[in-house]
PDB file of N, CA, C and O in Angstrom:
ATOM      1  N   MET A   1       1.119   9.418  38.181  1.00  0.00           N
ATOM      2  CA  MET A   1       1.814  10.651  38.176  1.00  0.00           C
ATOM      3  C   MET A   1       3.672  10.180  38.259  1.00  0.00           C
ATOM      4  O   MET A   1       4.195   9.365  39.020  1.00  0.00           O
ATOM      5  N   SER A   2       4.152  10.809  37.469  1.00  0.00           N
ATOM      6  CA  SER A   2       5.921  10.491  37.784  1.00  0.00           C
ATOM      7  C   SER A   2       6.043  11.412  39.026  1.00  0.00           C
ATOM      8  O   SER A   2       5.394  12.356  39.477  1.00  0.00           O
ATOM      9  N   GLU A   3       7.289  10.644  39.423  1.00  0.00           N
ATOM     10  CA  GLU A   3       7.789  11.109  40.841  1.00  0.00           C
ATOM     11  C   GLU A   3       8.408  12.794  40.193  1.00  0.00           C
ATOM     12  O   GLU A   3       8.817  13.129  39.081  1.00  0.00           O
ATOM     13  N   VAL A   4       8.242  13.485  41.367  1.00  0.00           N
ATOM     14  CA  VAL A   4       8.783  14.824  41.248  1.00  0.00           C
ATOM     15  C   VAL A   4      10.146  14.899  41.535  1.00  0.00           C
ATOM     16  O   VAL A   4      10.286  14.084  42.447  1.00  0.00           O
ATOM     17  N   VAL A   5      11.282  15.419  41.284  1.00  0.00           N
ATOM     18  CA  VAL A   5      12.893  15.264  42.090  1.00  0.00           C
ATOM     19  C   VAL A   5      12.781  16.680  42.121  1.00  0.00           C
ATOM     20  O   VAL A   5      12.338  17.221  41.108  1.00  0.00           O
ATOM     21  N   ILE A   6      13.120  17.425  43.158  1.00  0.00           N
ATOM     22  CA  ILE A   6      13.620  18.893  43.563  1.00  0.00           C
ATOM     23  C   ILE A   6      15.020  18.924  44.088  1.00  0.00           C
ATOM     24  O   ILE A   6      15.570  18.259  44.966  1.00  0.00           O
ATOM     25  N   PRO A   7      15.443  19.883  43.308  1.00  0.00           N
ATOM     26  CA  PRO A   7      16.787  20.306  43.814  1.00  0.00           C
ATOM     27  C   PRO A   7      17.052  20.721  45.204  1.00  0.00           C
ATOM     28  O   PRO A   7      18.083  20.585  45.863  1.00  0.00           O
ATOM     29  N   LEU A   8      15.891  21.268  45.527  1.00  0.00           N
ATOM     30  CA  LEU A   8      15.964  22.449  46.633  1.00  0.00           C
ATOM     31  C   LEU A   8      16.703  22.374  47.592  1.00  0.00           C
ATOM     32  O   LEU A   8      17.880  22.733  47.575  1.00  0.00           O
ATOM     33  N   ALA A   9      15.966  21.778  48.797  1.00  0.00           N
ATOM     34  CA  ALA A   9      16.700  21.488  49.857  1.00  0.00           C
ATOM     35  C   ALA A   9      17.916  20.096  49.892  1.00  0.00           C
ATOM     36  O   ALA A   9      18.415  19.630  50.916  1.00  0.00           O
ATOM     37  N   HIS A  10      18.107  19.771  48.873  1.00  0.00           N
ATOM     38  CA  HIS A  10      18.597  18.630  48.655  1.00  0.00           C
ATOM     39  C   HIS A  10      20.193  18.858  47.857  1.00  0.00           C
ATOM     40  O   HIS A  10      20.867  17.839  47.704  1.00  0.00           O
ATOM     41  N   GLY A  11      20.577  19.764  47.524  1.00  0.00           N
ATOM     42  CA  GLY A  11      21.905  20.337  46.887  1.00  0.00           C
ATOM     43  C   GLY A  11      21.837  19.868  45.178  1.00  0.00           C
ATOM     44  O   GLY A  11      20.786  19.866  44.538  1.00  0.00           O
ATOM     45  N   THR A  12      22.742  19.607  44.798  1.00  0.00           N
ATOM     46  CA  THR A  12      22.650  19.452  43.387  1.00  0.00           C
ATOM     47  C   THR A  12      23.305  18.254  42.902  1.00  0.00           C
ATOM     48  O   THR A  12      24.284  17.658  43.350  1.00  0.00           O
ATOM     49  N   ASP A  13      22.554  18.017  41.874  1.00  0.00           N
ATOM     50  CA  ASP A  13      23.617  17.046  41.307  1.00  0.00           C
ATOM     51  C   ASP A  13      25.289  16.956  41.002  1.00  0.00           C
ATOM     52  O   ASP A  13      26.013  15.964  41.073  1.00  0.00           O
ATOM     53  N   ASP A  14      25.616  18.276  40.658  1.00  0.00           N
ATOM     54  CA  ASP A  14      27.294  18.558  40.586  1.00  0.00           C
ATOM     55  C   ASP A  14      27.813  18.664  41.823  1.00  0.00           C
ATOM     56  O   ASP A  14      29.041  18.570  41.811  1.00  0.00           O
ATOM     57  N   GLY A  15      27.187  18.874  43.218  1.00  0.00           N
ATOM     58  CA  GLY A  15      27.394  18.757  44.343  1.00  0.00           C
ATOM     59  C   GLY A  15      27.941  20.188  44.718  1.00  0.00           C
ATOM     60  O   GLY A  15      28.845  20.451  45.511  1.00  0.00           O
ATOM     61  N   GLU A  16      27.060  21.180  43.844  1.00  0.00           N
ATOM     62  CA  GLU A  16      27.553  22.737  44.154  1.00  0.00           C
ATOM     63  C   GLU A  16      26.995  22.862  45.732  1.00  0.00           C
ATOM     64  O   GLU A  16      26.281  21.959  46.168  1.00  0.00           O
ATOM     65  N   GLU A  17      27.336  23.984  46.551  1.00  0.00           N
ATOM     66  CA  GLU A  17      27.044  23.566  47.936  1.00  0.00           C
ATOM     67  C   GLU A  17      25.798  25.297  47.638  1.00  0.00           C
ATOM     68  O   GLU A  17      26.136  26.379  47.158  1.00  0.00           O
ATOM     69  N   LEU A  18      24.446  24.871  48.147  1.00  0.00           N
ATOM     70  CA  LEU A  18      23.741  25.941  47.958  1.00  0.00           C
ATOM     71  C   LEU A  18      22.942  26.176  49.280  1.00  0.00           C
ATOM     72  O   LEU A  18      21.804  25.713  49.363  1.00  0.00           O
ATOM     73  N   GLY A  19      23.532  26.930  50.399  1.00  0.00           N
ATOM     74  CA  GLY A  19      23.292  26.918  51.728  1.00  0.00           C
ATOM     75  C   GLY A  19      21.855  27.361  51.751  1.00  0.00           C
ATOM     76  O   GLY A  19      21.006  26.808  52.451  1.00  0.00           O
ATOM     77  N   TRP A  20      21.580  28.546  50.828  1.00  0.00           N
ATOM     78  CA  TRP A  20      20.253  29.246  50.907  1.00  0.00           C
ATOM     79  C   TRP A  20      19.105  28.470  50.793  1.00  0.00           C
ATOM     80  O   TRP A  20      17.949  28.822  51.028  1.00  0.00           O
ATOM     81  N   GLN A  21      19.556  27.261  50.370  1.00  0.00           N
ATOM     82  CA  GLN A  21      18.236  25.648  50.073  1.00  0.00           C
ATOM     83  C   GLN A  21      17.808  25.118  51.384  1.00  0.00           C
ATOM     84  O   GLN A  21      16.740  24.520  51.515  1.00  0.00           O
ATOM     85  N   GLU A  22      18.740  25.362  52.486  1.00  0.00           N
ATOM     86  CA  GLU A  22      18.351  24.919  53.517  1.00  0.00           C
ATOM     87  C   GLU A  22      17.395  25.956  54.396  1.00  0.00           C
ATOM     88  O   GLU A  22      16.786  25.655  55.422  1.00  0.00           O
ATOM     89  N   ARG A  23      17.408  26.870  53.934  1.00  0.00           N
ATOM     90  CA  ARG A  23      16.678  27.959  54.658  1.00  0.00           C
ATOM     91  C   ARG A  23      15.062  27.935  53.855  1.00  0.00           C
ATOM     92  O   ARG A  23      14.099  28.180  54.581  1.00  0.00           O
ATOM     93  N   ALA A  24      14.841  27.681  52.584  1.00  0.00           N
ATOM     94  CA  ALA A  24      14.081  27.493  52.054  1.00  0.00           C
ATOM     95  C   ALA A  24      13.050  26.875  52.418  1.00  0.00           C
ATOM     96  O   ALA A  24      13.034  25.742  52.897  1.00  0.00           O
ATOM     97  N   LEU A  25      11.799  27.823  52.145  1.00  0.00           N
ATOM     98  CA  LEU A  25      10.343  27.474  52.971  1.00  0.00           C
ATOM     99  C   LEU A  25       9.825  26.475  52.001  1.00  0.00           C
ATOM    100  O   LEU A  25       8.895  25.748  52.351  1.00  0.00           O
ATOM    101  N   CYS A  26      10.395  26.363  50.689  1.00  0.00           N
ATOM    102  CA  CYS A  26      10.046  25.116  49.998  1.00  0.00           C
ATOM    103  C   CYS A  26      10.465  23.852  50.615  1.00  0.00           C
ATOM    104  O   CYS A  26       9.529  23.053  50.608  1.00  0.00           O
ATOM    105  N   ALA A  27      11.277  23.497  51.017  1.00  0.00           N
ATOM    106  CA  ALA A  27      11.787  22.395  51.190  1.00  0.00           C
ATOM    107  C   ALA A  27      11.024  21.753  52.777  1.00  0.00           C
ATOM    108  O   ALA A  27      11.374  20.669  53.244  1.00  0.00           O
ATOM    109  N   GLN A  28      10.190  22.451  53.299  1.00  0.00           N
ATOM    110  CA  GLN A  28       9.167  21.944  54.339  1.00  0.00           C
ATOM    111  C   GLN A  28       7.651  22.158  53.898  1.00  0.00           C
ATOM    112  O   GLN A  28       6.727  22.423  54.667  1.00  0.00           O
ATOM    113  N   THR A  29       7.590  22.034  52.873  1.00  0.00           N
ATOM    114  CA  THR A  29       6.652  22.096  51.776  1.00  0.00           C
ATOM    115  C   THR A  29       6.260  20.903  50.882  1.00  0.00           C
ATOM    116  O   THR A  29       7.135  20.114  50.526  1.00  0.00           O
ATOM    117  N   ASP A  30       5.017  20.746  50.519  1.00  0.00           N
ATOM    118  CA  ASP A  30       4.707  19.525  49.618  1.00  0.00           C
ATOM    119  C   ASP A  30       5.554  20.162  48.366  1.00  0.00           C
ATOM    120  O   ASP A  30       5.533  21.287  47.866  1.00  0.00           O
ATOM    121  N   PRO A  31       6.117  19.280  48.143  1.00  0.00           N
ATOM    122  CA  PRO A  31       7.075  19.625  46.846  1.00  0.00           C
ATOM    123  C   PRO A  31       6.015  19.781  45.192  1.00  0.00           C
ATOM    124  O   PRO A  31       6.174  20.655  44.340  1.00  0.00           O
ATOM    125  N   GLU A  32       5.086  18.761  45.163  1.00  0.00           N
ATOM    126  CA  GLU A  32       3.982  18.724  44.257  1.00  0.00           C
ATOM    127  C   GLU A  32       3.368  20.252  43.987  1.00  0.00           C
ATOM    128  O   GLU A  32       2.896  20.631  42.915  1.00  0.00           O
ATOM    129  N   ALA A  33       3.460  20.871  44.945  1.00  0.00           N
ATOM    130  CA  ALA A  33       2.820  22.430  44.670  1.00  0.00           C
ATOM    131  C   ALA A  33       3.622  23.322  44.068  1.00  0.00           C
ATOM    132  O   ALA A  33       3.170  24.325  43.516  1.00  0.00           O
ATOM    133  N   PHE A  34       5.051  22.997  44.128  1.00  0.00           N
ATOM    134  CA  PHE A  34       5.896  23.796  42.964  1.00  0.00           C
ATOM    135  C   PHE A  34       6.102  23.272  41.696  1.00  0.00           C
ATOM    136  O   PHE A  34       6.709  23.887  40.819  1.00  0.00           O
ATOM    137  N   PHE A  35       5.569  22.029  41.538  1.00  0.00           N
ATOM    138  CA  PHE A  35       5.501  21.355  40.166  1.00  0.00           C
ATOM    139  C   PHE A  35       4.339  21.222  39.931  1.00  0.00           C
ATOM    140  O   PHE A  35       4.051  20.025  39.893  1.00  0.00           O
ATOM    141  N   PRO A  36       3.449  21.915  39.736  1.00  0.00           N
ATOM    142  CA  PRO A  36       1.836  21.890  39.498  1.00  0.00           C
ATOM    143  C   PRO A  36       1.843  20.893  37.650  1.00  0.00           C
ATOM    144  O   PRO A  36       2.758  20.626  36.872  1.00  0.00           O
ATOM    145  N   GLU A  37       0.419  20.641  37.625  1.00  0.00           N
ATOM    146  CA  GLU A  37       0.215  19.658  36.478  1.00  0.00           C
ATOM    147  C   GLU A  37       0.155  20.875  35.258  1.00  0.00           C
ATOM    148  O   GLU A  37      -0.156  22.052  35.439  1.00  0.00           O
ATOM    149  N   LYS A  38       0.488  20.326  34.163  1.00  0.00           N
ATOM    150  CA  LYS A  38       0.065  21.889  33.332  1.00  0.00           C
ATOM    151  C   LYS A  38      -1.318  22.232  33.434  1.00  0.00           C
ATOM    152  O   LYS A  38      -2.234  21.420  33.301  1.00  0.00           O
ATOM    153  N   GLY A  39      -1.485  23.731  33.725  1.00  0.00           N
ATOM    154  CA  GLY A  39      -2.952  24.409  33.594  1.00  0.00           C
ATOM    155  C   GLY A  39      -3.515  24.468  34.937  1.00  0.00           C
ATOM    156  O   GLY A  39      -4.517  25.109  35.252  1.00  0.00           O
ATOM    157  N   GLY A  40      -2.392  23.350  36.131  1.00  0.00           N
ATOM    158  CA  GLY A  40      -2.805  23.434  37.452  1.00  0.00           C
ATOM    159  C   GLY A  40      -2.355  25.073  38.283  1.00  0.00           C
ATOM    160  O   GLY A  40      -1.579  25.924  37.848  1.00  0.00           O
ATOM    161  N   SER A  41      -2.886  25.089  39.147  1.00  0.00           N
ATOM    162  CA  SER A  41      -2.640  26.514  40.243  1.00  0.00           C
ATOM    163  C   SER A  41      -1.445  26.563  40.121  1.00  0.00           C
ATOM    164  O   SER A  41      -0.704  25.697  39.657  1.00  0.00           O
ATOM    165  N   THR A  42      -1.125  27.812  40.626  1.00  0.00           N
ATOM    166  CA  THR A  42       0.580  27.967  41.035  1.00  0.00           C
ATOM    167  C   THR A  42       0.194  28.699  42.491  1.00  0.00           C
ATOM    168  O   THR A  42       1.050  28.822  43.368  1.00  0.00           O
ATOM    169  N   ARG A  43      -0.744  29.021  42.607  1.00  0.00           N
ATOM    170  CA  ARG A  43      -1.437  29.975  44.149  1.00  0.00           C
ATOM    171  C   ARG A  43      -0.492  29.604  45.061  1.00  0.00           C
ATOM    172  O   ARG A  43       0.391  30.366  45.453  1.00  0.00           O
ATOM    173  N   GLU A  44      -0.659  28.236  45.496  1.00  0.00           N
ATOM    174  CA  GLU A  44      -0.081  27.845  46.882  1.00  0.00           C
ATOM    175  C   GLU A  44       1.382  28.101  46.678  1.00  0.00           C
ATOM    176  O   GLU A  44       1.939  28.739  47.571  1.00  0.00           O
ATOM    177  N   ALA A  45       2.105  27.706  45.641  1.00  0.00           N
ATOM    178  CA  ALA A  45       3.543  27.990  45.794  1.00  0.00           C
ATOM    179  C   ALA A  45       4.139  28.993  45.959  1.00  0.00           C
ATOM    180  O   ALA A  45       5.235  29.132  46.502  1.00  0.00           O
ATOM    181  N   LYS A  46       3.184  30.097  45.312  1.00  0.00           N
ATOM    182  CA  LYS A  46       3.554  31.250  44.972  1.00  0.00           C
ATOM    183  C   LYS A  46       3.468  31.963  46.455  1.00  0.00           C
ATOM    184  O   LYS A  46       4.339  32.692  46.930  1.00  0.00           O
ATOM    185  N   LYS A  47       2.210  31.588  47.089  1.00  0.00           N
ATOM    186  CA  LYS A  47       2.337  32.118  48.600  1.00  0.00           C
ATOM    187  C   LYS A  47       2.986  31.559  49.637  1.00  0.00           C
ATOM    188  O   LYS A  47       2.813  32.076  50.741  1.00  0.00           O
ATOM    189  N   VAL A  48       3.973  30.255  49.503  1.00  0.00           N
ATOM    190  CA  VAL A  48       4.819  30.254  49.901  1.00  0.00           C
ATOM    191  C   VAL A  48       6.276  31.122  49.548  1.00  0.00           C
ATOM    192  O   VAL A  48       7.076  31.667  50.307  1.00  0.00           O
ATOM    193  N   CYS A  49       6.255  31.035  48.520  1.00  0.00           N
ATOM    194  CA  CYS A  49       7.299  31.642  48.001  1.00  0.00           C
ATOM    195  C   CYS A  49       7.453  33.489  48.560  1.00  0.00           C
ATOM    196  O   CYS A  49       8.496  34.099  48.798  1.00  0.00           O
ATOM    197  N   ARG A  50       6.080  33.978  48.631  1.00  0.00           N
ATOM    198  CA  ARG A  50       6.260  35.519  48.923  1.00  0.00           C
ATOM    199  C   ARG A  50       6.793  35.655  50.227  1.00  0.00           C
ATOM    200  O   ARG A  50       7.085  36.740  50.729  1.00  0.00           O
ATOM    201  N   ALA A  51       6.962  34.199  50.950  1.00  0.00           N
ATOM    202  CA  ALA A  51       7.133  34.758  52.689  1.00  0.00           C
ATOM    203  C   ALA A  51       8.354  34.179  52.934  1.00  0.00           C
ATOM    204  O   ALA A  51       8.692  34.029  54.108  1.00  0.00           O
ATOM    205  N   CYS A  52       9.345  33.696  51.713  1.00  0.00           N
ATOM    206  CA  CYS A  52      10.324  32.807  51.871  1.00  0.00           C
ATOM    207  C   CYS A  52      11.272  33.895  51.892  1.00  0.00           C
ATOM    208  O   CYS A  52      11.079  34.875  51.173  1.00  0.00           O
ATOM    209  N   GLU A  53      12.389  33.807  52.731  1.00  0.00           N
ATOM    210  CA  GLU A  53      13.660  34.524  53.120  1.00  0.00           C
ATOM    211  C   GLU A  53      14.760  34.609  52.076  1.00  0.00           C
ATOM    212  O   GLU A  53      15.729  35.366  52.130  1.00  0.00           O
ATOM    213  N   VAL A  54      14.509  33.817  51.213  1.00  0.00           N
ATOM    214  CA  VAL A  54      15.441  33.627  49.970  1.00  0.00           C
ATOM    215  C   VAL A  54      14.820  33.302  48.774  1.00  0.00           C
ATOM    216  O   VAL A  54      15.432  32.857  47.803  1.00  0.00           O
ATOM    217  N   ARG A  55      13.862  33.468  48.803  1.00  0.00           N
ATOM    218  CA  ARG A  55      13.520  34.065  47.311  1.00  0.00           C
ATOM    219  C   ARG A  55      14.184  34.564  46.183  1.00  0.00           C
ATOM    220  O   ARG A  55      13.903  34.123  45.068  1.00  0.00           O
ATOM    221  N   ALA A  56      15.038  35.437  46.341  1.00  0.00           N
ATOM    222  CA  ALA A  56      16.005  35.875  45.480  1.00  0.00           C
ATOM    223  C   ALA A  56      16.864  35.280  44.909  1.00  0.00           C
ATOM    224  O   ALA A  56      17.129  35.315  43.707  1.00  0.00           O
ATOM    225  N   GLU A  57      17.600  34.407  46.133  1.00  0.00           N
ATOM    226  CA  GLU A  57      18.744  33.721  45.929  1.00  0.00           C
ATOM    227  C   GLU A  57      17.659  32.437  45.063  1.00  0.00           C
ATOM    228  O   GLU A  57      18.354  31.982  44.155  1.00  0.00           O
ATOM    229  N   CYS A  58      16.867  32.049  45.060  1.00  0.00           N
ATOM    230  CA  CYS A  58      15.941  30.757  44.516  1.00  0.00           C
ATOM    231  C   CYS A  58      16.020  31.280  43.032  1.00  0.00           C
ATOM    232  O   CYS A  58      16.593  30.442  42.334  1.00  0.00           O
ATOM    233  N   LEU A  59      15.698  32.198  42.450  1.00  0.00           N
ATOM    234  CA  LEU A  59      15.304  32.869  41.482  1.00  0.00           C
ATOM    235  C   LEU A  59      16.074  33.202  40.884  1.00  0.00           C
ATOM    236  O   LEU A  59      15.903  33.151  39.666  1.00  0.00           O
ATOM    237  N   GLU A  60      17.251  33.686  41.386  1.00  0.00           N
ATOM    238  CA  GLU A  60      18.567  33.758  40.510  1.00  0.00           C
ATOM    239  C   GLU A  60      19.007  32.203  40.068  1.00  0.00           C
ATOM    240  O   GLU A  60      19.215  31.965  38.879  1.00  0.00           O
ATOM    241  N   TYR A  61      19.115  31.349  40.895  1.00  0.00           N
ATOM    242  CA  TYR A  61      19.420  30.084  40.701  1.00  0.00           C
ATOM    243  C   TYR A  61      18.731  29.584  39.544  1.00  0.00           C
ATOM    244  O   TYR A  61      19.342  29.037  38.626  1.00  0.00           O
ATOM    245  N   ALA A  62      17.781  29.710  39.546  1.00  0.00           N
ATOM    246  CA  ALA A  62      17.089  29.092  38.751  1.00  0.00           C
ATOM    247  C   ALA A  62      17.116  30.007  37.139  1.00  0.00           C
ATOM    248  O   ALA A  62      16.660  29.377  36.185  1.00  0.00           O
ATOM    249  N   LEU A  63      17.466  30.968  36.957  1.00  0.00           N
ATOM    250  CA  LEU A  63      17.713  31.996  36.106  1.00  0.00           C
ATOM    251  C   LEU A  63      19.302  31.566  35.599  1.00  0.00           C
ATOM    252  O   LEU A  63      19.634  31.667  34.418  1.00  0.00           O
ATOM    253  N   GLN A  64      20.134  31.124  36.561  1.00  0.00           N
ATOM    254  CA  GLN A  64      21.490  31.412  35.707  1.00  0.00           C
ATOM    255  C   GLN A  64      21.275  29.664  35.676  1.00  0.00           C
ATOM    256  O   GLN A  64      22.234  29.201  35.059  1.00  0.00           O
ATOM    257  N   HIS A  65      20.642  28.917  35.987  1.00  0.00           N
ATOM    258  CA  HIS A  65      20.590  27.147  35.471  1.00  0.00           C
ATOM    259  C   HIS A  65      19.722  26.916  34.524  1.00  0.00           C
ATOM    260  O   HIS A  65      19.620  25.781  34.059  1.00  0.00           O
ATOM    261  N   ASP A  66      19.040  27.832  34.131  1.00  0.00           N
ATOM    262  CA  ASP A  66      17.547  27.931  33.128  1.00  0.00           C
ATOM    263  C   ASP A  66      17.231  26.513  33.514  1.00  0.00           C
ATOM    264  O   ASP A  66      17.633  25.510  32.926  1.00  0.00           O
ATOM    265  N   GLU A  67      16.365  26.562  34.708  1.00  0.00           N
ATOM    266  CA  GLU A  67      15.290  25.511  35.383  1.00  0.00           C
ATOM    267  C   GLU A  67      13.921  25.801  34.298  1.00  0.00           C
ATOM    268  O   GLU A  67      13.627  26.942  33.941  1.00  0.00           O
ATOM    269  N   ARG A  68      13.455  25.048  34.026  1.00  0.00           N
ATOM    270  CA  ARG A  68      12.499  24.779  32.741  1.00  0.00           C
ATOM    271  C   ARG A  68      11.282  24.916  33.439  1.00  0.00           C
ATOM    272  O   ARG A  68      10.383  25.656  33.039  1.00  0.00           O
ATOM    273  N   PHE A  69      11.197  24.112  34.650  1.00  0.00           N
ATOM    274  CA  PHE A  69       9.845  23.771  35.281  1.00  0.00           C
ATOM    275  C   PHE A  69       9.925  24.086  36.747  1.00  0.00           C
ATOM    276  O   PHE A  69      10.872  24.193  37.526  1.00  0.00           O
ATOM    277  N   GLY A  70       8.567  24.205  36.875  1.00  0.00           N
ATOM    278  CA  GLY A  70       8.369  24.179  38.434  1.00  0.00           C
ATOM    279  C   GLY A  70       8.184  25.601  38.826  1.00  0.00           C
ATOM    280  O   GLY A  70       8.275  26.395  37.890  1.00  0.00           O
ATOM    281  N   ILE A  71       7.932  26.125  40.068  1.00  0.00           N
ATOM    282  CA  ILE A  71       8.256  27.663  40.446  1.00  0.00           C
ATOM    283  C   ILE A  71       9.231  27.703  41.408  1.00  0.00           C
ATOM    284  O   ILE A  71       9.321  27.012  42.422  1.00  0.00           O
ATOM    285  N   TRP A  72      10.073  28.714  40.938  1.00  0.00           N
ATOM    286  CA  TRP A  72      11.323  29.041  41.373  1.00  0.00           C
ATOM    287  C   TRP A  72      11.370  30.731  42.067  1.00  0.00           C
ATOM    288  O   TRP A  72      11.029  31.694  41.380  1.00  0.00           O
ATOM    289  N   GLY A  73      11.784  30.857  43.330  1.00  0.00           N
ATOM    290  CA  GLY A  73      11.569  32.104  43.436  1.00  0.00           C
ATOM    291  C   GLY A  73      10.571  33.412  43.236  1.00  0.00           C
ATOM    292  O   GLY A  73      10.680  34.628  43.081  1.00  0.00           O
ATOM    293  N   GLY A  74       9.350  32.238  43.353  1.00  0.00           N
ATOM    294  CA  GLY A  74       7.899  32.620  43.112  1.00  0.00           C
ATOM    295  C   GLY A  74       7.261  33.203  41.586  1.00  0.00           C
ATOM    296  O   GLY A  74       6.257  33.854  41.295  1.00  0.00           O
ATOM    297  N   LEU A  75       8.524  32.539  40.701  1.00  0.00           N
ATOM    298  CA  LEU A  75       7.866  32.812  39.163  1.00  0.00           C
ATOM    299  C   LEU A  75       7.503  31.282  38.545  1.00  0.00           C
ATOM    300  O   LEU A  75       7.983  30.249  39.011  1.00  0.00           O
ATOM    301  N   SER A  76       6.739  31.324  37.618  1.00  0.00           N
ATOM    302  CA  SER A  76       6.575  30.105  37.176  1.00  0.00           C
ATOM    303  C   SER A  76       7.294  30.069  35.833  1.00  0.00           C
ATOM    304  O   SER A  76       7.631  31.176  35.414  1.00  0.00           O
ATOM    305  N   GLU A  77       7.538  29.222  35.225  1.00  0.00           N
ATOM    306  CA  GLU A  77       8.566  29.232  33.872  1.00  0.00           C
ATOM    307  C   GLU A  77       8.214  30.349  33.222  1.00  0.00           C
ATOM    308  O   GLU A  77       8.981  31.286  32.999  1.00  0.00           O
ATOM    309  N   ARG A  78       6.909  30.284  32.858  1.00  0.00           N
ATOM    310  CA  ARG A  78       6.338  31.464  31.590  1.00  0.00           C
ATOM    311  C   ARG A  78       6.867  32.862  31.980  1.00  0.00           C
ATOM    312  O   ARG A  78       7.199  33.775  31.224  1.00  0.00           O
ATOM    313  N   GLU A  79       6.873  32.820  33.529  1.00  0.00           N
ATOM    314  CA  GLU A  79       7.224  34.607  34.303  1.00  0.00           C
ATOM    315  C   GLU A  79       8.752  34.175  33.816  1.00  0.00           C
ATOM    316  O   GLU A  79       9.200  34.941  32.964  1.00  0.00           O
ATOM    317  N   ARG A  80       9.525  33.222  34.153  1.00  0.00           N
ATOM    318  CA  ARG A  80      10.695  33.684  34.115  1.00  0.00           C
ATOM    319  C   ARG A  80      11.333  33.807  32.670  1.00  0.00           C
ATOM    320  O   ARG A  80      12.385  34.417  32.482  1.00  0.00           O
ATOM    321  N   ARG A  81      10.667  33.225  31.737  1.00  0.00           N
ATOM    322  CA  ARG A  81      11.472  33.081  30.227  1.00  0.00           C
ATOM    323  C   ARG A  81      10.994  34.875  30.262  1.00  0.00           C
ATOM    324  O   ARG A  81      11.800  35.778  30.486  1.00  0.00           O
ATOM    325  N   LYS A  82       9.896  35.024  30.056  1.00  0.00           N
ATOM    326  CA  LYS A  82       9.665  36.668  29.777  1.00  0.00           C
ATOM    327  C   LYS A  82      10.289  37.721  30.458  1.00  0.00           C
ATOM    328  O   LYS A  82      10.335  38.842  29.952  1.00  0.00           O
ATOM    329  N   LEU A  83      10.827  37.448  31.673  1.00  0.00           N
ATOM    330  CA  LEU A  83      12.042  38.329  32.871  1.00  0.00           C
ATOM    331  C   LEU A  83      13.155  38.063  31.903  1.00  0.00           C
ATOM    332  O   LEU A  83      13.647  39.155  31.617  1.00  0.00           O
ATOM    333  N   LYS A  84      13.661  37.260  31.383  1.00  0.00           N
ATOM    334  CA  LYS A  84      14.677  36.695  30.859  1.00  0.00           C
ATOM    335  C   LYS A  84      14.629  37.688  29.309  1.00  0.00           C
ATOM    336  O   LYS A  84      15.542  38.413  28.915  1.00  0.00           O
ATOM    337  N   ARG A  85      13.339  37.465  28.643  1.00  0.00           N
ATOM    338  CA  ARG A  85      13.699  38.487  27.449  1.00  0.00           C
ATOM    339  C   ARG A  85      13.827  39.985  27.808  1.00  0.00           C
ATOM    340  O   ARG A  85      14.527  40.761  27.157  1.00  0.00           O
ATOM    341  N   GLN A  86      12.948  40.406  29.120  1.00  0.00           N
ATOM    342  CA  GLN A  86      13.113  41.551  29.018  1.00  0.00           C
ATOM    343  C   GLN A  86      14.381  42.236  29.910  1.00  0.00           C
ATOM    344  O   GLN A  86      14.400  43.362  30.408  1.00  0.00           O
ATOM    345  N   ALA A  87      15.231  41.394  29.943  1.00  0.00           N
ATOM    346  CA  ALA A  87      16.469  41.689  30.417  1.00  0.00           C
ATOM    347  C   ALA A  87      17.841  41.506  29.256  1.00  0.00           C
ATOM    348  O   ALA A  87      19.012  41.849  29.413  1.00  0.00           O
ATOM    349  N   VAL A  88      17.281  40.934  28.243  1.00  0.00           N
ATOM    350  CA  VAL A  88      18.187  41.236  27.062  1.00  0.00           C
ATOM    351  C   VAL A  88      18.290  42.556  26.120  1.00  0.00           C
ATOM    352  O   VAL A  88      19.108  42.595  25.200  1.00  0.00           O
TER     353      VAL A  88
END
């Protein structure tokens, strides 16, 4: 299995300050749950997201940065693509 790199609680490559990430529940959870194998369950990650106080900020970040993999703000890649199409 390849290593999963999650920018969540660890900042971003470009040094951008993202204080909301320090409060993200996913930073305290198994990162593998947020990047399931193709066809794998997203249930556990979405359950964590539903209880997270920074869910909206996380989703906004994913949409603005075109995150294509993983669960962000409680939505899968497919759900985020659908949301972007509906917004156009």
